[in-house]
N, C-alpha and C positions, 0 to 999 in steps of 0.2 A: 620309121614309125608313123610318118605322115605321108599320105598319098594325095597328090593333086591330080586333076583330070589328065587321064592318059588312056590310050587305046588298050582294050583287052584286060582290064582289071577284073580279077576273078573274085567271086563271093568268098572264097577261102582266104583271101587276103584282106578284104575290106568289109565283108558282110554283104548281105543281100541288097540293102538300100544303096550302099556305096557302089556296088557293081551295077545296079540299075541306073544310077546317075551317070556312070561312065558310059554305059550303053546308050543312054539318051543323048549324051554329049556327042557320041559318034555319029548320030543321025543328022546333026546340024540344027536340031531344035534348040532354040535359045533358052538357056537356063542360067540362073545366077551363078557366080563363081562359087566353087565348093572345094572342100578337101575332106579327107577321111583320116581319122586317127585309128590305127590298126589295133586289133586285139592284142598284138604283141606288145604294144605300148602299155596296155592295161596290165598284162602279165608282168612286165618289167616293174611297173609301179607296185604291184602286189608283192613282189619278192618271192623267193622260192618257198619259204615256210607258209606264208598266207596262201600261195597258189595251191600247195598241198592240202591245206585246211579247207579251202574252198572246194577243191575236187572231192574231198571226203565229206562235205556237208550233206546231211541227210534230209534237209528241208529248208524252207524259207528262213526260219529263225537262225539256224546254224550259219547259213550263207550271209544273212544280214549282220550277225555279230562279227563275222570274219572281215567284212569290208567296211564296217561302220566308221572307222577312223581313217580310212584310205584318203589320201590327198594326192593331187598331181605332183610329181617330182619337179624340181626346178628345171631340169633339162627339157622336160616336156612342155612346161610353160614357156620357156624361151623359144623352143621350136614352133609352138603354136603362134606366139607373137610374131615371129619371123614370117611364117607362111601367111597368116592373116594380114600382116602388113603389106605383103606383095599382092594378095587378092583384093584387099580393100584399102588402098593407100589413102583414101579420103575419110576413113573411119566409117564406111558404109556398114549397115547392119548385116549380120549373117544369121542364117538359120542353123539350128543345131538339132540333129536327129541321132537317135541311137540305132545301132544295127548289131546283129549277132552273127557269129560264125558257127555253123553246126558242128 
């Protein structure tokens, strides 16, 4: 559910921005440490019922009401703490960006 820099990460796995970061990393250009939370993690946090409701949403308000109370699950918070701890052992700042999978 969390992808760290590696070669050949596809947009289908981490979204366009995550894939672009992986591609830039492959060139040797220096960029800050990064990771990507996959859309699968979001789907797992949604659960099956909310996922169905979100897929059936007919507009912004339907989608918003479906996810308004959504919270990160403890397993994802723990995984993020672990990965960020490895990437930023001294508590360095991290940038957060969203990305989407078509």
